[in-house]
C-alpha positions in Angstrom: 97.2 96.0 143.2 98.5 97.3 139.9 96.8 96.8 136.6 98.6 95.2 133.8 99.0 97.4 130.7 97.9 96.0 127.4 100.7 95.8 124.9 100.3 97.6 121.7 100.0 95.2 118.7 101.6 95.6 115.3 98.2 95.7 113.7 97.2 98.7 115.9 100.5 100.5 115.0 99.9 99.8 111.3 96.3 101.2 111.5 97.6 104.3 113.3 100.3 104.8 110.7 97.9 104.4 107.8 95.4 106.9 109.2 98.2 109.4 109.9 99.8 109.1 106.5 96.3 109.4 104.8 95.8 112.7 106.7 99.3 113.9 106.0 99.5 113.1 102.3 95.9 113.5 101.1 94.1 115.6 103.9 91.7 112.7 104.5 90.7 111.8 108.1 89.0 108.5 108.6 87.6 106.8 111.7 88.0 103.1 112.7 84.8 102.0 111.0 85.9 103.5 107.7 89.3 101.9 108.1 87.7 98.5 108.6 85.5 99.1 105.6 88.5 99.9 103.4 90.2 96.6 104.6 87.0 94.7 103.7 87.1 96.3 100.2 90.6 95.0 99.7 89.7 91.5 101.0 86.6 91.4 98.8 88.6 92.2 95.7 87.1 95.6 95.1 90.5 97.4 95.1 92.6 97.3 91.9 95.7 95.1 92.3 99.0 96.8 91.5 101.8 94.5 92.6 102.8 91.9 95.2 105.9 93.1 97.1 106.4 90.0 99.2 104.5 87.0 100.6 102.9 89.3 103.2 102.6 92.7 101.5 100.5 93.7 98.4 99.9 97.1 96.8 96.5 98.2 95.6 94.8 101.3 94.2 91.7 102.2 96.4 89.2 105.0 96.2 88.9 106.8 99.6 86.3 109.5 99.9 86.5 110.3 96.1 90.3 110.2 95.8 92.2 107.3 94.3 95.2 106.4 96.6 97.8 103.7 96.4 97.8 101.6 99.6 99.9 98.8 101.0 98.0 95.8 102.5 99.3 93.3 105.0 97.7 89.9 104.2 98.9 88.3 107.4 97.3 90.8 109.7 94.5 91.7 107.2 95.1 95.4 107.5 96.2 98.5 105.5 99.8 99.5 106.4 100.4 102.8 104.6 99.5 105.0 101.7 102.0 106.2 99.1 102.3 109.9 98.5 100.6 111.4 95.4 102.8 111.2 92.4 102.4 113.2 89.3 104.1 110.7 87.0 102.3 107.6 88.3 99.2 106.3 86.5 96.3 105.4 88.8 
């Protein structure tokens, strides 16, 4: 008998993308528990709202291990999607 493979969800891919970009752009590695905690901070209103890009996507400023980063949050899947690269001209 063969075992069925579990399909990879969009939320899983978004989490992996976020963690990879956070490492690539800011040199910060986080585990799943920290990722979930950051999502809870956004849902609880602890992150600073920047703009709403669509019905589903919102941009926030969030402090991650002492660094303020601009993140994209998916309100349908309740997860962080990506993190913007640091910008010298942008006010945080």
